[in-house]
N, C-alpha and C positions, 0 to 999 in steps of 0.2 A: 446297543446292549441294554437289556432290561434292568431296571433298578433292582437291588437285592431284595427289597420288601415285596416286589411283585413276584419274583421267583419263589419266595417262600409261600405265597398264597396259591400258586398255580395248582398244586395237588388237590386243593379244596374245591375247585370248580370244574365243570364238565370240559372235555377236550375241545369241543367247538368254541366254548367261551374262552378257553386258553388261547386258541389260535386267533380268535377275534381280538383279544386283548393284545397279543403279540403283534399282530398286523397293525393295529392302531398305534402301538408304541413306536414301531419302526417308521410309520408314515408321518407321524406328527413332527413338525420341525422343532428343533431345539429352541427354547426361549433364549433371548440374548442374556448374557451374564449381567449386563447393565443396560438400563433403558433411559435414554435422554427424554425428558418430558418437555413438550412444547411450552408449558407454563414457565419452565426455568429459562428457556431461550427468550421468551417474551419479557420476562422480568429483567434480565440483563439489558435488553434493548430499551425497555421502558425507562430505565435510569440513564444509561449512557447516551441515548439519543433524545433525551428530554430537552425541552427549552431551558430548563434550569441549568443544564450543562453548557449552554451558550455555544454549542458547536465544537467544544473541546479544542479550541485553537492551539496550534503548535506553540510550545514554550510559553504557555500561559498558566495562570492559577487553575483554570478549568481543566487543563491537561493534567495538572498535578492531582486534582480531585479524582479524575478518571483513573489515574495510576493507583491512587490510594484505594479506590473501590476494588480494582482488580487484585491488588495486593491483599486486601482483607478477605477476598474470596479464596485466594490461594492458601491463606492461613487457615481458613475454615475447613478446607478440604484436607488438611493435614500435610501440606507441603512444608518444606523448611527453607530458610535462606540458602542461597547458593554458596558453594565453598568460598571462603574468604569474605563473605558478606555477613553482617549482623542483622540486617533487615531485608525487606522484600523490594525496596525501591533503590534504583541506581540513579543518582542525580548528576547532571552535567551542565555546567554554565555555558550559556549561548550568547554570542554577539550578534545582534540583529538591528542594524541601523534603521531609523525611521526617517522618511522624507518629510520636509516641511510643506511640500505642495506649492512651492514658489519657484519652480524651475522655468527655464527659458530655452527655446530652440531657435537658433539663428542659422539661416541659410542665405549666404550672400547678404543682400540688403533687407531680407525679410526676418522679422523677429516675432516669434509666437510665444504665448504665455500658458503655463500649465493651468488647467482648470477651464479657462475660457476657450483655448484653441486646441489643446491636446491633454491627454491623460497618460501618465506613466503606468505601465502594467508590470514591467520587470526592469530592475536596475541593479548595478553593483553598488550604487550609492556614491559613485564618483563621476565627475564630468567626463564627457567623451567628445573627442574631436575627430574630424576626418573630411574627406571630400564627399560631395553630394551626388547621388545618382537617382534618377527617376526610372523605375523599371517599365513604366508605361510609355516612355519616350520611344517612338518608332525608330529614331536614329541611334538608339542605344544598342549595345552588343549583348544580346540576351545570352545568358549562360556564362558570361565572362566572370573571372574571379572577382570577389568583392572585398578583398582584404582591407580591413579598417575603414570601410566606407559606411556612410549613413544613407540608407536606401529607402526610398518611398516605394512601397509595394504596389502592385496593380490592385485596383478596386475589384472586389469579388463578393458575390453573394453566396459563394460556396463555403467550404470549410476554411476559415481564416488560418488555422494552424497549418494546414497543408500548403498554404501560400507562404507562411513565415519560415517554416522549417528549411526549405531549400535555400533561402537567402542566407540564413545563419550558417548552413553547411558550406555555402560558397565563401564564407568569411566575413559577412557584414557585421559590423560592430553594433549598429543600431538599425532596427527595422521599424519604419513608420508605416502603420497599417491604417488605411482609410476607414473611417467609421462606417459600419454596416451592421446588418443583423447578425452575420456570422462573427464579426469582430466583437460585437457585444456579448455573444455567447462565449467567445474565448475569454473575455474579461471576467465573466461570471465564473467560468471554470477555473480561473486562476485566483479566485477568492473575492473578486469584485472590488479590489482595492490595490494600490501600488504594493508590489512585493519587492523587497530589497534582499539581495543575496545574504543569507544567514550562514553562520559558521560556528563551530565549537570554539570556545574561548582558547583552547589549546592549539587551534589550527592557525596557520598564517593568515594575514589579512587577504581578503579577496583581491585578485588582480583583474585582468581582463575577463570579461564575461558578456553574455548577450544582454541587450537592452531592447525592450519592445515598447512602442508608444502607439496609442490610438489617436489619430489625427481627425479633428472634426471637419465636416464638409467644407465650410468656408475656408479653412486653413489649407485644406488639400488643394483648392483652386489657386491659392497664393503660391504654394510650393510647385504647382504644375508649371509655372512660368520661370522658376529658378533655373539658371544655366547649369548644365552638367559640369561637374568638376569644381563647382563653387565650394568655398570653404564652409563647413558646417560645424556647429558646436551644440551639444546638448548639455546645459548646465543644470545640475540638480544639487539640492542642499539637504543635509541631514541634521537632525536635532543634535545639539551639542552634548547633551547628557541624557540619553534614553534610559529608561528604567532597566535595572539589571534583570536578565531573564535566565531561565534554565529549562532543560528538558528532562523528562522523567521516564525511566524504563521500569516496568513492574516485572519482577523476576521471581519465579518459584522453582523449587528443586525437589525432585523425587529420586532419592539415591537408590541405585540398584544393588542387588545382592553381590555383584562383582563389579565394583566401581571401575576397575581397570579395563573393563571390556568396551568402554566408550560411552558416548552420550548422544541421545537423540534430542534435537532442538525443534520445538513446536512454537511458532511465532506469528505475530500479527502486529499492526500498528494501531495505537489507541487514540491518536489525534485526528483532527479534521480541520476545516477551514475557519471555524469560529464564527464571528459576526462580520458580515460583509455587505455588499450592495443590496438594498431592499428590492425584492421582487414581489409585486402585488401586496406590499406592506409587510412582507416577511423578510427579516434580515438575518435569521439564524440558520446556518448551514449545519443541520443536525448530524449528518454523517451516519445515519442508521445502517446503511449498507457499507459505506466507506469510512472507517472500517470497524464500526462497532460490531458488525457481523463476524468479521474475522476474530476480533477480540473475544466475542462470545464463544466461538469455536474453541479457542485455546482454553478458556475457562472451563467449558464443559468436558473437554478431553482431560483436563487436569482432575476434574471432579470424578470422572469415571475411572481413570487409571490409578488415582490415589486410593480409591475405594477397593481395588482388587488386590491380588497378590503382588508383592514387590517384583518388578521385572529384573532381569539380569543386568541390563544396561541402565545407566542413569537417564533421566529425562529432565530437560530444562524447558520450562514454560516461560516465554518472554513476550511481553507486549511493549513495543517500542513507542517512544514519543517522537514528535517532530519529523515524521516521514514526509509530511506535506511540504516542508520548506527545505528539503534536501537530504532526507534520510539521515538526520543527525543522530537520532537515538540509536539506530542500528550501527552507525559508524562508531559511536562512542563504545557501544557494546563490543564491537570488533577490536577496538583498541584496548579495552579493559575487560576481557572475557573472564568470567569466574572459573571457567575450565579452559585448558589449552585448546585453541582452535583445531589443533592436530588430532584431538581426541573426539571431535564431532563426527559421528557416523553418517548423519544426514540431517538436513534442515527442511522442514515442511512449513511454508509460510501460508497464511490464509488471508485472502483479500476479496472483499465484496462477494460473500457467498449468500447474499440475501435474496437472490432471484435466479431463476433458470434462464440460461442463454438459449434462445431459439435455435441456434446452430449446433447445439450439443444434444446427445441422446437423452431421452427423458430421465430425469433424476440425477444426471451426471454433473460433476464439477469439471471444468476444464483444468488441465494440468500444464502449466507453461513449460516449454522446453521438453516436451514428452519424449522425443527421440534422442535427446542428449544423453540420457542415462537409463539404467534399468530400474530405477526406483518406482516410477509411476506404474509401469506394467506389473511389477511384482506386487505392489500394494493392491492393485486392481484384482490380481489373481487370488488375493486373500480376502476379497469382498469389498474393497473400497470403491465407492462410486466416483471413479476418476476416469477421464478420457482425454484424448489429444486436444490441444489448443487449436481451434479452427481459424485463428487469426495470426499465423506466424509472421505476416508482414507488419504487424503492429509491435512486434518485439516486446511483448508483455514480460517475457522471461527476464529481460534486462531492466524492467521498470518497477521492480519492487525490492523490498529489503533483502530478499534472498540473494540478489546478484552480487553484492559485495563479498559474501561468503563463497559464492561459486567461483569468483575470481581468485580466491585463495585456495581453491581445490576442493572445498566441501561440496558434496553432492546436495545441492540446494535448489528447490523449486517452489513455485507458488501454485496453490489450488484456489480457483476463483469460480464464482457462479456465472458471471457474465463479464465479458471483456470490458465493454463500456456501456453500462445500462443507461436508459433514458434519464435517470435521476442523477447521473454522475456529476458531482460538484454543483448540484442544484439545491435550492431551498426545500424542494419536496423529497429529498433523500431522508425520509422520516419513517416512523414506525408503520404508518398506514400503507406504505408502498413496499413492505417486505412480505415475502412468502415464508412465513414461520414454519409451515409444514415441510417445505423444501429444505430449509436450513436444518431443521431437526433431523430429517432423514439423512442428509449429507454427513452431519456430525456423527450420527449413530453408526453409519457405515464405516467410519474410520477407526472406531475404538479398537476392535479386535485386530485389524491389520497393523495398527501402530503398536498394540500390545505384543503382537507376534514379532514385529521388527525389534522391539526393545528386549525381547526374551530370547530370540534366536541368535545364531552366530553369522547370519547373513549380513554382508557388508555391501551396500550399493556401490556401483562403479560407473564412471563415465563410459559411454559408448565411444567407439573410435571417432575422433573429431568433435566430440560433444562438449568437452571441457572448454569453457570460454577463455579466450586470451585477454590479457589485461588491456590491450590496445584495440579490442574488438569494437567498442563503442565509446 
């Protein structure tokens, strides 16, 4: 339809000119109601992924600073604290033991020492005992259950995680991984230092859980001669009084014109690995893509949606803390939601949207669990650059903060740029390795579809068999 002022002028110009003007008006695409500027995207990343933020380690002061930055942006955009909150930050105490680094591993008559013979990657913080098994032993029963056993994995130059995962699934309590290039990569991806199971202070103390140890070459040779079935013990020690820690969720709220019509949740996680093992002299894991990129998406969607007409439904904008150490921020949010979880219409999580996955169509974000519900296809039909996840075997749907809500029935998915980009959990996940243009276009494409979702009466639903069961993984 022509604008009213153009209609008023038409009688004053020749008919051919009228037709030309009308044709031009019809052919010209409508300008977006809101334009995301690449400079805004870059500015957020320049702060969140700067060396000054020291990698925004989970449950650290740096994470708190990141949450404060996000909260200040929410405030500047005109959002308000969520119902029942007086500020924009939700704080949760965290218990996170620290190892002393003086552990020992005993297998029969062999005793190994942490640091010189092995390095702990993952631990519950408690000693573990069991019988020893060497998976490389040709006399062994490959594929047998490993309930409670301490297992020396086969040496491999391939993906160390793919060697570890089956052993844990078979019930091993401790997996001893021979040191190799792939094992070193695994260590880097886990933060480059010992990780002890963390929990919310309100949660019960951690019980049994997986333990992963990297064994140095000389020590592997010593263990290779240990008899199968020998008694084995991994003794680790934690600091008596670690400093108190907390995690921080930044939460902003845009109240709809009909608050009773439900709430849309847009989320990401704002933490990363912090400072870890140095690589070529660089020890700061900046996390520009993981997940400063997702945090930027949430902020810029808040910027756009708060600047427009109020939607019918409420919109919650949440950036969680401590995703990297067990999704503690989103867990706390789920236990202390500012709105009833039953009122959530949908949750769209943003994870690593900083680069284009080569397996997805040009410009598209992958949408985890695409076939599980009608949310992704519906948003795409309204212009969102979303497409199916090309890695269903990687179970990305179950590996982000959306999953806990999905288990409670909320239609919750994650939009990502690349399933596992080359910079994943590396020190070069920095500003220089982001595709700002791709990020900007992806965020831009979601504004109107999300606005439509928040204004319409459409309610996403699970497809038959799509809702995850609590015991699925």
